C-alpha positions as CSV (number, residue, x, y, z in Angstrom):
1,M,72.9,63.5,72.5
2,F,73.2,66.4,75.1
3,Q,75.5,66.0,78.2
4,A,75.4,67.5,81.5
5,D,78.4,69.7,82.3
6,S,78.1,68.6,86.1
7,V,75.8,66.5,88.2
8,T,74.9,66.5,91.9
9,V,73.4,63.4,93.5
10,T,72.0,64.0,97.0
11,V,71.0,60.8,98.9
12,L,67.6,61.7,100.6
13,V,66.5,58.4,101.7
14,E,68.7,55.3,102.5
15,N,68.9,52.5,105.2
16,W,71.8,54.1,107.0
17,V,72.6,57.2,108.8
18,D,76.4,57.6,109.8
19,M,77.6,60.8,111.2
20,L,81.3,59.5,111.2
21,L,81.7,59.0,107.7
22,P,84.3,61.3,106.1
23,D,84.3,63.2,102.9
24,V,85.9,61.4,100.0
25,A,87.7,63.4,97.5
26,D,88.7,60.7,95.0
27,H,84.9,60.0,94.7
28,C,83.6,63.5,94.9
29,V,81.4,62.9,97.9
30,S,80.7,65.3,100.9
31,R,78.9,64.1,104.0
32,Y,76.3,65.3,106.5
33,G,78.6,64.4,109.1
34,L,79.9,64.9,112.6
35,I,79.8,68.8,112.6
36,E,76.3,68.8,111.3
37,H,74.9,66.1,113.7
38,F,76.4,68.0,116.7
39,D,75.2,71.4,115.6
40,G,72.2,72.5,118.0
41,R,70.8,74.7,115.2
42,R,70.2,71.6,112.8
43,V,68.0,68.6,113.0
44,P,69.7,65.2,112.2
45,P,68.4,63.3,109.1
46,Q,66.5,59.9,109.3
47,A,67.1,56.7,107.9
48,E,64.5,53.9,106.8
49,N,64.4,50.9,104.6
50,G,63.7,52.8,101.2
51,I,65.7,54.8,98.8
52,S,65.3,58.4,97.3
53,M,68.1,60.4,95.6
54,L,67.9,64.0,94.0
55,V,69.6,64.4,90.7
56,E,70.7,68.0,89.6
57,A,72.0,68.0,86.2
58,T,73.5,71.3,85.0
59,R,74.5,72.6,81.5
60,G,75.8,76.1,81.2
61,R,73.0,78.1,83.2
62,H,70.4,75.5,83.0
63,T,69.6,72.8,85.6
64,T,67.1,69.9,85.4
65,R,66.3,68.3,88.8
66,V,65.0,64.7,89.0
67,L,63.9,62.9,92.1
68,F,64.6,59.3,91.7
69,D,62.4,57.2,93.9
70,A,60.5,58.5,97.0
71,G,61.4,56.3,99.7
72,L,59.0,54.2,101.9
73,T,57.3,56.8,103.8
74,G,56.5,60.5,103.2
75,S,57.4,61.5,106.5
76,V,60.9,60.4,106.3
77,L,61.3,61.8,102.8
78,A,59.7,65.3,103.8
79,H,61.8,65.4,106.9
80,N,65.2,64.7,105.2
81,M,64.4,67.1,102.4
82,K,63.9,70.0,105.0
83,V,67.0,69.1,106.8
84,L,69.0,68.9,103.6
85,G,67.5,72.2,102.2
86,V,65.7,70.4,99.3
87,D,62.7,72.5,97.6
88,A,60.1,70.0,96.2
89,G,58.8,72.8,94.2
90,A,61.9,72.9,92.2
91,V,61.9,69.4,91.0
92,D,61.0,69.0,87.4
93,H,60.4,65.4,87.2
94,L,59.7,62.3,89.5
95,V,60.9,58.8,88.5
96,I,59.6,55.8,90.3
97,S,62.0,52.8,89.5
98,H,59.3,50.2,90.1
99,G,56.1,49.6,91.9
100,H,57.4,48.5,95.3
101,P,56.5,50.5,98.5
102,D,60.1,51.1,99.5
103,H,60.4,53.3,96.2
104,F,57.1,54.8,95.8
105,G,55.9,55.3,99.4
106,G,56.6,59.0,99.8
107,V,55.2,59.9,96.4
108,H,51.9,61.4,97.6
109,T,53.6,63.5,100.2
110,F,56.2,64.7,97.7
111,L,53.5,65.8,95.4
112,E,51.5,67.7,98.0
113,L,54.8,69.4,99.0
114,A,55.7,70.2,95.3
115,G,52.3,72.2,95.2
116,R,51.9,71.7,91.3
117,R,51.6,69.1,88.8
118,V,54.8,67.0,88.4
119,P,55.5,64.5,85.8
120,V,55.8,61.0,87.2
121,A,57.7,58.8,85.0
122,T,57.2,54.9,85.4
123,H,56.5,51.8,83.7
124,H,53.1,50.6,82.4
125,D,53.0,47.6,84.7
126,A,54.0,49.4,88.0
127,E,50.3,49.5,89.3
128,L,49.7,46.0,88.6
129,P,48.6,44.1,91.8
130,R,51.3,42.5,93.9
131,Y,51.2,39.9,96.5
132,A,53.9,38.6,98.8
133,V,53.7,34.9,100.1
134,M,55.8,34.1,103.0
135,G,57.6,30.7,103.8
136,D,55.3,30.5,106.9
137,G,52.2,31.0,105.1
138,R,51.4,34.6,105.6
139,V,50.2,36.7,102.8
140,S,50.6,40.4,102.1
141,P,47.8,41.2,99.9
142,V,48.3,43.9,97.1
143,Y,50.9,45.7,99.1
144,N,51.0,48.3,96.3
145,T,47.3,49.6,96.6
146,A,48.6,53.2,97.2
147,F,50.3,53.3,93.8
148,T,47.8,53.5,91.0
149,F,47.9,56.0,88.3
150,G,44.6,57.3,89.2
151,Q,46.0,58.1,92.8
152,I,49.0,59.8,91.3
153,E,46.9,62.0,89.2
154,A,44.5,62.7,92.2
155,S,47.6,63.9,94.4
156,G,48.9,66.2,91.7
157,G,51.2,64.1,89.6
158,A,51.1,63.4,85.8
159,P,51.8,59.7,85.1
160,V,54.1,59.2,82.2
161,L,54.2,55.7,81.3
162,S,56.8,54.2,79.1
163,R,58.6,50.9,78.4
164,D,61.2,53.0,76.4
165,P,63.9,55.3,77.8
166,L,62.8,58.9,78.3
167,D,65.0,62.0,77.9
168,L,64.6,64.2,80.9
169,G,66.8,66.8,79.6
170,W,70.8,67.5,79.9
171,G,71.9,63.9,79.6
172,V,69.5,62.6,82.0
173,W,67.5,59.4,80.6
174,T,65.5,56.5,82.3
175,T,66.8,53.4,81.1
176,G,63.1,52.1,80.2
177,E,62.6,48.1,80.4
178,I,66.1,46.6,81.0
179,P,66.9,43.6,79.0
180,R,68.0,40.7,81.3
181,N,71.1,39.2,79.4
182,V,73.7,38.5,82.2
183,P,73.6,34.7,83.0
184,F,74.0,35.2,86.7
185,E,71.3,37.9,87.0
186,A,68.7,35.6,85.3
187,A,65.1,35.8,86.3
188,A,63.6,33.5,89.1
189,P,62.4,30.0,88.2
190,P,58.7,30.0,86.8
191,F,55.7,30.4,89.0
192,E,54.5,27.4,91.0
193,R,51.1,27.8,92.7
194,G,51.4,27.7,96.6
195,K,55.3,28.4,96.6
196,P,56.6,31.3,98.7
197,G,57.6,34.4,96.6
198,L,56.4,37.6,95.2
199,Y,53.5,37.4,92.6
200,Q,51.8,39.7,90.4
201,V,48.3,39.8,88.7
202,S,48.9,40.6,85.0
203,A,46.7,43.0,83.1
204,T,44.8,40.1,81.7
205,G,44.1,38.7,85.1
206,E,46.8,36.0,85.0
207,V,48.6,35.3,88.4
208,R,52.4,35.2,87.8
209,R,55.6,35.4,89.6
210,D,56.6,39.0,89.9
211,E,59.6,39.3,87.8
212,V,59.6,43.2,88.3
213,M,59.8,43.7,84.7
214,D,58.8,47.5,85.6
215,E,62.2,48.1,87.0
216,M,63.8,51.1,85.5
217,G,67.2,52.8,86.3
218,L,68.5,56.5,85.8
219,I,71.4,57.7,83.6
220,I,73.2,60.8,83.8
221,D,75.7,61.5,80.8
222,V,78.4,64.0,82.4
223,K,80.9,65.6,80.1
224,D,84.6,64.5,80.4
225,E,83.6,62.1,83.4
226,G,81.2,59.4,81.7
227,L,77.9,57.7,82.9
228,V,76.4,58.1,86.4
229,V,74.0,55.3,86.8
230,L,71.3,55.0,89.4
231,T,69.4,51.9,90.4
232,G,66.4,51.4,92.7
233,C,66.6,47.7,93.6
234,A,68.0,46.3,90.5
235,H,65.6,43.4,90.2
236,A,66.7,43.5,86.3
237,G,70.3,43.1,87.6
238,V,72.7,45.9,88.2
239,V,75.1,44.5,85.6
240,N,72.3,44.4,83.2
241,T,71.4,48.0,84.0
242,L,75.0,49.3,83.3
243,H,74.7,47.4,79.9
244,Q,71.6,49.2,79.2
245,A,72.9,52.4,80.1
246,R,75.7,52.0,77.6
247,A,73.2,51.0,74.9
248,I,71.3,54.2,75.3
249,A,74.1,56.7,75.8
250,G,77.0,55.2,74.1
251,D,80.0,53.1,75.0
252,K,81.3,55.6,77.5
253,P,83.1,55.1,80.7
254,I,81.0,54.4,83.8
255,R,81.8,56.9,86.3
256,A,79.6,55.7,89.1
257,V,76.8,53.4,89.9
258,L,74.6,54.0,93.0
259,G,71.6,52.4,94.4
260,G,70.1,49.0,95.6
261,F,72.0,46.1,94.0
262,H,69.3,43.3,94.8
263,L,72.2,41.2,96.6
264,G,70.9,41.3,100.0
265,F,67.8,39.1,99.6
266,P,68.0,35.5,101.3
267,T,67.3,33.9,98.1
268,T,70.1,35.7,96.0
269,P,73.1,33.3,95.7
270,A,76.0,34.5,97.7
271,K,78.3,33.9,94.7
272,N,76.3,36.8,92.9
273,V,78.2,39.3,95.2
274,E,81.7,38.2,93.9
275,L,80.3,37.9,90.2
276,T,78.9,41.4,90.5
277,A,82.2,42.9,91.9
278,E,84.2,41.1,89.3
279,A,81.8,42.8,86.5
280,F,82.4,46.2,88.1
281,R,86.0,45.7,87.8
282,D,85.8,44.5,84.3
283,L,83.6,47.4,83.3
284,D,85.9,49.9,85.0
285,V,83.2,51.3,87.3
286,K,85.1,54.2,89.1
287,T,82.8,54.8,92.0
288,V,80.7,51.8,93.6
289,V,78.0,52.7,96.3
290,P,75.9,49.6,97.2
291,M,72.7,51.0,98.8
292,H,69.3,49.9,100.3
293,C,68.7,46.2,99.4
294,S,72.5,45.5,98.5
295,G,73.1,43.6,101.8
296,L,75.8,43.2,104.3
297,R,77.7,40.6,102.2
298,S,78.0,43.2,99.3
299,H,79.5,45.9,101.6
300,A,81.9,43.5,103.1
301,H,83.1,42.0,99.9
302,M,83.3,45.2,97.8
303,S,84.9,47.2,100.5
304,A,87.8,44.8,100.2
305,A,87.7,43.6,96.6
306,L,86.9,47.0,95.3
307,A,88.6,49.1,98.0
308,D,89.7,52.0,95.6
309,R,86.2,52.1,94.2
310,Y,83.9,51.5,97.1
311,V,81.9,54.2,99.0
312,Q,79.8,53.6,102.0
313,P,76.4,55.3,101.6
314,A,74.5,57.4,104.1
315,V,71.7,59.8,104.2
316,G,72.9,63.3,103.4
317,S,75.9,62.2,101.2
318,V,76.4,64.5,98.2
319,F,78.0,63.3,95.1
320,T,79.4,65.9,92.5
321,W,80.8,65.1,89.1
322,G,81.9,67.4,86.5
323,A,82.9,71.0,86.0
324,R,80.8,73.3,88.2
């Protein structure tokens, strides 16, 4: 398998903007910080409840550019791409981790900015209708109507649908569908009609609990560094995702994991934060960046229990691993 000589991951959309965060040499991260925010020639980036990261994997004189997720709104994605100097037309692939709006929301704006047909890799089930039923009886009907494969094609994208891992070049892979073997990351209880929760209508018309089986992550295999793993929301479990990364790329060190860890949801047991941190230590993950849906408990616990590994995220953070 090919490896990247180096990889750069730029955080384009995230829940936080923080101009006081310092660069962190040990974790190879530079910030869009105080100087940039106070520079009258610049415009500050924006935050929203979504996630998007640009991956640039280089081998020799060749670079492959992958946009992983597209945030909640096209306006914030477009704004931050302009602020951070990202050219949509230079992106080779767009990967949508799963069919929830905080991950696909900016897809049509991005495709318009790209100005050409861009492959959009996602899971076969990502466009299936989804409902949210709240505890007070409110219902959000088919909240993913903007993400159908026909609409992607109409906006200039080329849907690439696969349950299997996809090789995107220079050590970059999608995880494909992620096996769910870690006990504490087990799926939710079976569907009970009328109960609050997230639901999906299957391809055969069956109403079922939305297990988010379309969830995929991204893997970058970096020479002399190890695996850099990105997660969208980790509905499949962030530890399960790391195991899948090794199943695809081999039993290599895990240099970093960045993304949503699915630990901030009210229904997620509090103990899962500690169990996840313990798993990161057991797997010897060098850099841990909880983002998006990871929740305050994750930041509070991991910043203490994994103080030498934890990095606080923010829009404009740029991580670089490997020989440039």
